[in-house]
A tleap script that builds the chain and sets N, CA, C and O, in Angstrom:
source leaprc.protein.ff14SB
mol = sequence {
  NMET MET GLU GLN ASP VAL ALA VAL ALA MET
  ILE CYS PHE SER VAL LEU CYS ALA PRO ALA
  VAL LEU GLY GLY PHE GLN SER LYS ARG SER
  LEU THR TRP CYS PHE ASN ALA LEU SER ALA
  VAL CYS VAL GLY ILE ALA TYR HIE TYR SER
  SER HIE PRO MET VAL TYR LEU PRO MET LEU
  MET LEU ALA VAL THR SER TRP LEU PHE ALA
  VAL GLY PHE ALA VAL ASN GLN CSER
}
set mol.1.N position { -91.314 39.802 -20.603 }
set mol.1.CA position { -90.262 38.943 -20.114 }
set mol.1.C position { -89.166 38.769 -21.164 }
set mol.1.O position { -87.986 38.682 -20.824 }
set mol.2.N position { -89.548 38.719 -22.423 }
set mol.2.CA position { -88.559 38.557 -23.492 }
set mol.2.C position { -87.620 39.762 -23.560 }
set mol.2.O position { -86.425 39.609 -23.813 }
set mol.3.N position { -88.170 40.972 -23.332 }
set mol.3.CA position { -87.332 42.169 -23.367 }
set mol.3.C position { -86.280 42.129 -22.267 }
set mol.3.O position { -85.143 42.555 -22.468 }
set mol.4.N position { -86.666 41.616 -21.108 }
set mol.4.CA position { -85.721 41.527 -19.997 }
set mol.4.C position { -84.615 40.515 -20.311 }
set mol.4.O position { -83.450 40.753 -19.995 }
set mol.5.N position { -84.976 39.395 -20.927 }
set mol.5.CA position { -83.964 38.403 -21.306 }
set mol.5.C position { -82.992 38.972 -22.329 }
set mol.5.O position { -81.788 38.723 -22.256 }
set mol.6.N position { -83.513 39.733 -23.281 }
set mol.6.CA position { -82.654 40.349 -24.297 }
set mol.6.C position { -81.727 41.370 -23.651 }
set mol.6.O position { -80.553 41.461 -24.012 }
set mol.7.N position { -82.248 42.140 -22.696 }
set mol.7.CA position { -81.424 43.140 -22.014 }
set mol.7.C position { -80.289 42.472 -21.241 }
set mol.7.O position { -79.157 42.954 -21.274 }
set mol.8.N position { -80.574 41.381 -20.554 }
set mol.8.CA position { -79.533 40.675 -19.806 }
set mol.8.C position { -78.507 40.076 -20.757 }
set mol.8.O position { -77.310 40.100 -20.473 }
set mol.9.N position { -78.965 39.538 -21.887 }
set mol.9.CA position { -78.026 38.991 -22.874 }
set mol.9.C position { -77.126 40.080 -23.443 }
set mol.9.O position { -75.939 39.841 -23.666 }
set mol.10.N position { -77.668 41.270 -23.681 }
set mol.10.CA position { -76.857 42.380 -24.196 }
set mol.10.C position { -75.852 42.847 -23.152 }
set mol.10.O position { -74.720 43.189 -23.493 }
set mol.11.N position { -76.255 42.865 -21.885 }
set mol.11.CA position { -75.329 43.245 -20.816 }
set mol.11.C position { -74.183 42.240 -20.740 }
set mol.11.O position { -73.022 42.632 -20.629 }
set mol.12.N position { -74.502 40.944 -20.797 }
set mol.12.CA position { -73.450 39.916 -20.754 }
set mol.12.C position { -72.521 40.038 -21.953 }
set mol.12.O position { -71.308 39.875 -21.817 }
set mol.13.N position { -73.077 40.324 -23.121 }
set mol.13.CA position { -72.255 40.470 -24.321 }
set mol.13.C position { -71.327 41.675 -24.203 }
set mol.13.O position { -70.150 41.592 -24.554 }
set mol.14.N position { -71.860 42.801 -23.705 }
set mol.14.CA position { -71.009 43.985 -23.568 }
set mol.14.C position { -69.955 43.785 -22.489 }
set mol.14.O position { -68.841 44.296 -22.607 }
set mol.15.N position { -70.297 43.044 -21.437 }
set mol.15.CA position { -69.317 42.728 -20.395 }
set mol.15.C position { -68.181 41.900 -20.977 }
set mol.15.O position { -67.020 42.103 -20.621 }
set mol.16.N position { -68.506 40.967 -21.872 }
set mol.16.CA position { -67.476 40.120 -22.464 }
set mol.16.C position { -66.612 40.862 -23.471 }
set mol.16.O position { -65.426 40.559 -23.601 }
set mol.17.N position { -67.178 41.823 -24.183 }
set mol.17.CA position { -66.442 42.457 -25.285 }
set mol.17.C position { -65.690 43.726 -24.896 }
set mol.17.O position { -64.649 44.019 -25.484 }
set mol.18.N position { -66.182 44.474 -23.935 }
set mol.18.CA position { -65.595 45.781 -23.641 }
set mol.18.C position { -64.115 45.728 -23.262 }
set mol.18.O position { -63.338 46.490 -23.838 }
set mol.19.N position { -63.676 44.881 -22.334 }
set mol.19.CA position { -62.248 44.882 -22.002 }
set mol.19.C position { -61.352 44.461 -23.155 }
set mol.19.O position { -60.246 44.982 -23.298 }
set mol.20.N position { -61.807 43.537 -23.968 }
set mol.20.CA position { -60.997 43.114 -25.112 }
set mol.20.C position { -60.840 44.252 -26.111 }
set mol.20.O position { -59.769 44.429 -26.692 }
set mol.21.N position { -61.893 45.014 -26.309 }
set mol.21.CA position { -61.813 46.158 -27.221 }
set mol.21.C position { -60.914 47.238 -26.631 }
set mol.21.O position { -60.132 47.856 -27.353 }
set mol.22.N position { -61.019 47.470 -25.324 }
set mol.22.CA position { -60.174 48.478 -24.675 }
set mol.22.C position { -58.702 48.110 -24.768 }
set mol.22.O position { -57.853 48.980 -24.956 }
set mol.23.N position { -58.399 46.832 -24.637 }
set mol.23.CA position { -57.012 46.389 -24.674 }
set mol.23.C position { -56.478 46.186 -26.067 }
set mol.23.O position { -55.300 45.870 -26.228 }
set mol.24.N position { -57.295 46.355 -27.070 }
set mol.24.CA position { -56.841 46.183 -28.440 }
set mol.24.C position { -56.461 44.749 -28.757 }
set mol.24.O position { -55.667 44.509 -29.666 }
set mol.25.N position { -57.014 43.789 -28.024 }
set mol.25.CA position { -56.769 42.362 -28.230 }
set mol.25.C position { -55.290 42.001 -28.101 }
set mol.25.O position { -54.874 40.967 -28.624 }
set mol.26.N position { -54.486 42.816 -27.424 }
set mol.26.CA position { -53.051 42.568 -27.335 }
set mol.26.C position { -52.600 42.153 -25.938 }
set mol.26.O position { -51.603 41.444 -25.799 }
set mol.27.N position { -53.312 42.579 -24.910 }
set mol.27.CA position { -52.801 42.352 -23.554 }
set mol.27.C position { -53.186 40.974 -23.035 }
set mol.27.O position { -53.785 40.174 -23.754 }
set mol.28.N position { -52.849 40.714 -21.826 }
set mol.28.CA position { -52.994 39.429 -21.143 }
set mol.28.C position { -54.366 38.795 -21.405 }
set mol.28.O position { -55.298 38.954 -20.617 }
set mol.29.N position { -54.463 38.098 -22.491 }
set mol.29.CA position { -55.757 37.594 -22.951 }
set mol.29.C position { -56.383 36.598 -21.993 }
set mol.29.O position { -57.587 36.660 -21.744 }
set mol.30.N position { -55.604 35.695 -21.459 }
set mol.30.CA position { -56.205 34.652 -20.622 }
set mol.30.C position { -56.821 35.241 -19.358 }
set mol.30.O position { -57.924 34.856 -18.970 }
set mol.31.N position { -56.122 36.164 -18.718 }
set mol.31.CA position { -56.681 36.795 -17.520 }
set mol.31.C position { -57.888 37.652 -17.862 }
set mol.31.O position { -58.878 37.660 -17.130 }
set mol.32.N position { -57.807 38.370 -18.969 }
set mol.32.CA position { -58.927 39.218 -19.371 }
set mol.32.C position { -60.164 38.377 -19.637 }
set mol.32.O position { -61.246 38.685 -19.135 }
set mol.33.N position { -60.012 37.316 -20.425 }
set mol.33.CA position { -61.175 36.488 -20.764 }
set mol.33.C position { -61.660 35.683 -19.565 }
set mol.33.O position { -62.856 35.412 -19.453 }
set mol.34.N position { -60.766 35.299 -18.673 }
set mol.34.CA position { -61.171 34.567 -17.474 }
set mol.34.C position { -62.052 35.440 -16.582 }
set mol.34.O position { -63.111 35.005 -16.129 }
set mol.35.N position { -61.614 36.658 -16.334 }
set mol.35.CA position { -62.423 37.561 -15.516 }
set mol.35.C position { -63.696 37.978 -16.242 }
set mol.35.O position { -64.725 38.195 -15.603 }
set mol.36.N position { -63.643 38.095 -17.569 }
set mol.36.CA position { -64.855 38.388 -18.335 }
set mol.36.C position { -65.874 37.274 -18.193 }
set mol.36.O position { -67.055 37.529 -17.958 }
set mol.37.N position { -65.418 36.043 -18.335 }
set mol.37.CA position { -66.334 34.902 -18.226 }
set mol.37.C position { -66.928 34.823 -16.822 }
set mol.37.O position { -68.124 34.577 -16.662 }
set mol.38.N position { -66.093 35.032 -15.812 }
set mol.38.CA position { -66.590 35.024 -14.439 }
set mol.38.C position { -67.643 36.105 -14.239 }
set mol.38.O position { -68.662 35.874 -13.588 }
set mol.39.N position { -67.397 37.268 -14.791 }
set mol.39.CA position { -68.347 38.365 -14.663 }
set mol.39.C position { -69.667 38.048 -15.359 }
set mol.39.O position { -70.735 38.311 -14.805 }
set mol.40.N position { -69.607 37.490 -16.557 }
set mol.40.CA position { -70.838 37.150 -17.280 }
set mol.40.C position { -71.617 36.045 -16.565 }
set mol.40.O position { -72.847 36.082 -16.521 }
set mol.41.N position { -70.909 35.070 -16.009 }
set mol.41.CA position { -71.581 34.010 -15.253 }
set mol.41.C position { -72.254 34.588 -14.016 }
set mol.41.O position { -73.368 34.191 -13.673 }
set mol.42.N position { -71.594 35.513 -13.349 }
set mol.42.CA position { -72.181 36.138 -12.157 }
set mol.42.C position { -73.423 36.950 -12.501 }
set mol.42.O position { -74.393 36.954 -11.744 }
set mol.43.N position { -73.397 37.638 -13.641 }
set mol.43.CA position { -74.584 38.382 -14.071 }
set mol.43.C position { -75.726 37.409 -14.350 }
set mol.43.O position { -76.869 37.674 -13.978 }
set mol.44.N position { -75.429 36.295 -14.996 }
set mol.44.CA position { -76.463 35.296 -15.262 }
set mol.44.C position { -77.035 34.694 -13.990 }
set mol.44.O position { -78.246 34.497 -13.886 }
set mol.45.N position { -76.174 34.399 -13.018 }
set mol.45.CA position { -76.648 33.854 -11.740 }
set mol.45.C position { -77.496 34.885 -11.011 }
set mol.45.O position { -78.538 34.550 -10.448 }
set mol.46.N position { -77.055 36.131 -11.020 }
set mol.46.CA position { -77.821 37.184 -10.353 }
set mol.46.C position { -79.190 37.353 -11.003 }
set mol.46.O position { -80.181 37.581 -10.310 }
set mol.47.N position { -79.250 37.243 -12.326 }
set mol.47.CA position { -80.535 37.355 -13.019 }
set mol.47.C position { -81.425 36.159 -12.692 }
set mol.47.O position { -82.630 36.315 -12.499 }
set mol.48.N position { -80.839 34.977 -12.628 }
set mol.48.CA position { -81.624 33.772 -12.351 }
set mol.48.C position { -82.214 33.805 -10.944 }
set mol.48.O position { -83.352 33.384 -10.741 }
set mol.49.N position { -81.453 34.299 -9.976 }
set mol.49.CA position { -81.911 34.366 -8.595 }
set mol.49.C position { -82.325 35.783 -8.213 }
set mol.49.O position { -82.042 36.227 -7.101 }
set mol.50.N position { -82.982 36.489 -9.108 }
set mol.50.CA position { -83.303 37.895 -8.852 }
set mol.50.C position { -84.309 38.081 -7.720 }
set mol.50.O position { -84.445 39.192 -7.207 }
set mol.51.N position { -85.011 37.035 -7.318 }
set mol.51.CA position { -85.965 37.181 -6.219 }
set mol.51.C position { -85.332 36.904 -4.854 }
set mol.51.O position { -86.005 37.009 -3.829 }
set mol.52.N position { -84.057 36.554 -4.833 }
set mol.52.CA position { -83.362 36.267 -3.573 }
set mol.52.C position { -82.230 37.275 -3.379 }
set mol.52.O position { -81.152 37.104 -3.948 }
set mol.53.N position { -82.459 38.331 -2.578 }
set mol.53.CA position { -81.444 39.381 -2.426 }
set mol.53.C position { -80.120 38.893 -1.844 }
set mol.53.O position { -79.073 39.475 -2.129 }
set mol.54.N position { -80.150 37.833 -1.034 }
set mol.54.CA position { -78.907 37.340 -0.445 }
set mol.54.C position { -78.042 36.612 -1.471 }
set mol.54.O position { -76.878 36.314 -1.203 }
set mol.55.N position { -78.605 36.325 -2.637 }
set mol.55.CA position { -77.836 35.686 -3.703 }
set mol.55.C position { -77.457 36.702 -4.764 }
set mol.55.O position { -76.295 36.780 -5.160 }
set mol.56.N position { -78.435 37.492 -5.233 }
set mol.56.CA position { -78.125 38.335 -6.384 }
set mol.56.C position { -77.277 39.550 -6.044 }
set mol.56.O position { -76.522 40.013 -6.899 }
set mol.57.N position { -77.368 40.080 -4.841 }
set mol.57.CA position { -76.526 41.238 -4.511 }
set mol.57.C position { -75.038 40.882 -4.468 }
set mol.57.O position { -74.237 41.601 -5.064 }
set mol.58.N position { -74.633 39.799 -3.785 }
set mol.58.CA position { -73.205 39.433 -3.851 }
set mol.58.C position { -72.751 39.053 -5.256 }
set mol.58.O position { -71.614 39.332 -5.636 }
set mol.59.N position { -73.633 38.418 -6.032 }
set mol.59.CA position { -73.258 38.048 -7.399 }
set mol.59.C position { -73.046 39.289 -8.263 }
set mol.59.O position { -72.120 39.329 -9.073 }
set mol.60.N position { -73.891 40.295 -8.097 }
set mol.60.CA position { -73.700 41.534 -8.859 }
set mol.60.C position { -72.410 42.234 -8.452 }
set mol.60.O position { -71.693 42.762 -9.302 }
set mol.61.N position { -72.113 42.240 -7.155 }
set mol.61.CA position { -70.871 42.866 -6.704 }
set mol.61.C position { -69.651 42.105 -7.227 }
set mol.61.O position { -68.656 42.720 -7.610 }
set mol.62.N position { -69.722 40.779 -7.244 }
set mol.62.CA position { -68.628 39.979 -7.791 }
set mol.62.C position { -68.490 40.204 -9.295 }
set mol.62.O position { -67.378 40.226 -9.823 }
set mol.63.N position { -69.617 40.372 -9.980 }
set mol.63.CA position { -69.574 40.638 -11.421 }
set mol.63.C position { -68.894 41.972 -11.704 }
set mol.63.O position { -68.065 42.069 -12.609 }
set mol.64.N position { -69.238 42.989 -10.940 }
set mol.64.CA position { -68.622 44.306 -11.145 }
set mol.64.C position { -67.127 44.252 -10.835 }
set mol.64.O position { -66.317 44.802 -11.581 }
set mol.65.N position { -66.763 43.593 -9.741 }
set mol.65.CA position { -65.353 43.475 -9.379 }
set mol.65.C position { -64.565 42.710 -10.438 }
set mol.65.O position { -63.466 43.118 -10.812 }
set mol.66.N position { -65.119 41.610 -10.918 }
set mol.66.CA position { -64.439 40.828 -11.954 }
set mol.66.C position { -64.284 41.629 -13.231 }
set mol.66.O position { -63.251 41.563 -13.898 }
set mol.67.N position { -65.322 42.391 -13.566 }
set mol.67.CA position { -65.249 43.199 -14.779 }
set mol.67.C position { -64.173 44.275 -14.648 }
set mol.67.O position { -63.460 44.561 -15.609 }
set mol.68.N position { -64.057 44.867 -13.467 }
set mol.68.CA position { -63.013 45.874 -13.262 }
set mol.68.C position { -61.619 45.254 -13.351 }
set mol.68.O position { -60.706 45.873 -13.896 }
set mol.69.N position { -61.444 44.048 -12.827 }
set mol.69.CA position { -60.168 43.348 -13.000 }
set mol.69.C position { -59.884 43.094 -14.477 }
set mol.69.O position { -58.755 43.267 -14.935 }
set mol.70.N position { -60.906 42.683 -15.218 }
set mol.70.CA position { -60.724 42.412 -16.645 }
set mol.70.C position { -60.330 43.675 -17.396 }
set mol.70.O position { -59.452 43.643 -18.258 }
set mol.71.N position { -60.978 44.781 -17.070 }
set mol.71.CA position { -60.624 46.054 -17.706 }
set mol.71.C position { -59.199 46.438 -17.332 }
set mol.71.O position { -58.442 46.912 -18.179 }
set mol.72.N position { -58.831 46.239 -16.075 }
set mol.72.CA position { -57.471 46.554 -15.648 }
set mol.72.C position { -56.425 45.736 -16.382 }
set mol.72.O position { -55.402 46.273 -16.805 }
set mol.73.N position { -56.669 44.447 -16.536 }
set mol.73.CA position { -55.724 43.610 -17.278 }
set mol.73.C position { -55.709 43.961 -18.759 }
set mol.73.O position { -54.678 43.837 -19.419 }
set mol.74.N position { -56.858 44.402 -19.285 }
set mol.74.CA position { -56.921 44.733 -20.711 }
set mol.74.C position { -56.158 46.009 -21.027 }
set mol.74.O position { -55.497 46.100 -22.062 }
set mol.75.N position { -56.245 46.998 -20.136 }
set mol.75.CA position { -55.583 48.272 -20.439 }
set mol.75.C position { -54.127 48.299 -20.015 }
set mol.75.O position { -53.344 49.083 -20.551 }
set mol.76.N position { -53.751 47.461 -19.067 }
set mol.76.CA position { -52.365 47.425 -18.614 }
set mol.76.C position { -51.532 46.653 -19.638 }
set mol.76.O position { -51.657 45.435 -19.760 }
set mol.77.N position { -50.701 47.360 -20.355 }
set mol.77.CA position { -49.937 46.751 -21.442 }
set mol.77.C position { -48.585 46.210 -20.996 }
set mol.77.O position { -47.879 45.598 -21.798 }
set mol.78.N position { -48.208 46.419 -19.745 }
set mol.78.CA position { -46.872 45.978 -19.313 }
set mol.78.C position { -46.849 44.529 -18.908 }
set mol.78.O position { -45.800 44.013 -18.522 }
savepdb mol mol.pdb
quit
């Protein structure tokens, strides 16, 4: 069980850091970090309710969508 908790923590950490690294810490920081935080919270909720498919599947999809928005805001320099 501890290995699974560590894996989820590493996933949340990489979700939070990847868009900021891609954007070079220069682009729309508030939107990037807002979508990053939303994505990490969704991953945590999905992990907490992993025995309920009607909860964790939408949360995982929302996490992926939020992360893609964060990456988009991080790489878009205009």
